[in-house]
C-alpha positions, 0 to 999 in steps of 0.5 A, a space after each residue: 515089969 512096968 506098971 503099965 503092963 501088970 495085971 492087978 491082983 483083983 483081976 488076975 487068975 493063976 493058971 498052971 502052965 500044963 493046964 494052959 498048954 493042954 488048952 492051947 494045943 487043943 485049940 490049935 488042933 481043933 482049928 486044923 493044925 497038925 499035932 506036932 505043929 500044934 505042940 511046937 507052936 504052943 511051946 513058944 507061947 507058954 515059954 513067953 508066958 512063963 518068962 513074963 513076956 506076956 506081950 507074946 504069950 497067949 493073952 495077946 497072940 492066941 486070938 490073933 492066931 485063931 483069926 489067921 488060921 480061920 482066914 487062911 493067913 497061915 498055911 496049916 499044912 505047909 511044905 517048906 523048902 530051901 531055895 538058896 544055900 551055901 555050906 553054913 547058910 541057907 534061905 527057906 521059903 516056908 510056904 506060909 507056915 506059922 512062925 511058931 513052927 518054922 522058926 524053931 525048925 530054922 533055928 535047928 538048921 542053923 544049929 546043925 550048920 554051926 555044929 559042922 562049920 562053927 557058925 550057921 545062918 538061916 533066913 526064912 521068908 513067908 514065915 509069919 509071926 514067930 512069937 518071942 525072939 528069945 525062944 528061938 535064940 535060947 534054943 542054942 543054949 543047950 548046944 553050948 552055942 550063942 543064938 540070935 533070932 530076928 524078925 521083920 515085925 509089924 510095919 508100924 514104926 516111923 523113921 526119926 523126923 518122919 510121920 509114916 509107917 515105913 519100918 517094922 518093929 523088928 525084934 532081936 533076940 540074943 541068948 548066951 550060955 553061962 555056967 552057974 549064972 542065969 543065961 544072958 537072954 535079950 529080947 526087944 523090939 527096936 521101937 520104944 515099946 512093943 506093939 503087943 505091949 500097947 495092946 496090954 496097956 489099952 486092955 488095962 486102961 493105961 496110957 503111954 509113957 514119954 518117947 514110946 509113941 507119936 501122934 498121927 502127924 509124927 510129933 513125939 508124945 513126951 508126956 504120960 497120956 492116953 494112947 491116941 488112935 491112930 498113933 505111930 511107934 517111935 524108934 528106941 530113943 524116942 527123939 533124935 536128941 536122946 538117941 532115936 537115930 540109933 533105934 531107927 538104924 538098928 531097925 533098918 539093919 534088921 529089915 535088911 538081914 531079914 527081908 532084903 537078905 531073903 530076897 523079899 524087899 523091905 518095909 512097905 515094899 515087902 513081897 513075902 510077908 514077914 521074914 526071919 533071920 537065925 544065927 548060931 555060933 559054936 563057941 568052941 570054934 572061937 575060943 575055949 568053951 569052959 573059959 567062955 562060961 567062966 568069963 560069962 559067969 564073972 561078968 554077969 555076976 559083976 552086973 548082978 552085984 553092981 552098986 545101985 542108983 539111989 532108990 533102986 534095990 537091984 541091978 538086973 541083966 537081960 534074962 535074969 528077971 525072966 529066969 526068976 519069973 519062970 521059977 515063980 510062975 512054974 510054982 504058982 501058976 501063970 497070971 492071966 487077966 479075967 478078960 483073957 480067961 473069959 475069951 478062952 471059955 468062949 473059944 473052947 465052947 465054940 470049938 468043942 474043946 475041953 474047958 480046963 480053966 477055972 470060972 472067974 467073976 
């Protein structure tokens, strides 16, 4: 975790995952979410917190969800339906469901179709924010499948050379099983920095790093400085000279696979809010499963044991550090900023929910 996003220990409270899980589920149910949906949505948030994806855990997302529940942005009792399908693929109109509910449901449908046909693809529109893409992608792992999850993120990115918010941040999650090594689990937006991570940096009083953001006129910020308001997000790469056209192109591709493929427009012309795209690959439909796992172990081990650059201690692959973080946080509790605990205490008091969290100064 970069220092921009790390909570200083003096402002940190460690909370047991089960305590936070019970608190969040109670909040969701107090706001009118059915119990099964509340349990599922909570699991998505706690997964993010346990694996160090703090930008998509309760610290950032829960207060946003509370506002959306209250103003009707999210349909708390949706009736979703399949509106288009072929044997291995379909599109769902989620009826405004919370993304933390419809996302896992859609991924389960992709897994079931992959079980029958070798590959399954499901799109969702009117789906809402679905949390960390890693969660839904990783659902495929226990079925010996490769999982892919993508979503049309908030419309906050400018094209390379541009000065207008025309592209979603559009995160992509990919999960690949191994045998003994921690699974490969990639999760990243196509912007230089996730929008929620900017919120964390601002909460901690920290600035931007070069290539993350642009000023309102589109000029890239290439120094360490305070986060300006307003600002634009830059694609991965920051500037054309160092590859921003690649992040830009990938973001547009994911916009196509989510919103356009669901028949819901794209970018500023989206007609149905956020859309999602889920894929599941049944590995043994393509190759021998056991050989695949052995090959993944060999490759991931080679990456993990790679020669390090000067001054560096280790080489990681996507998912390794998250797996180690999860072990630590399950044992020691999840670290939350005192400001976050303060917000929780105010909302549970307001809703009449049991306060299980410790007092912080």
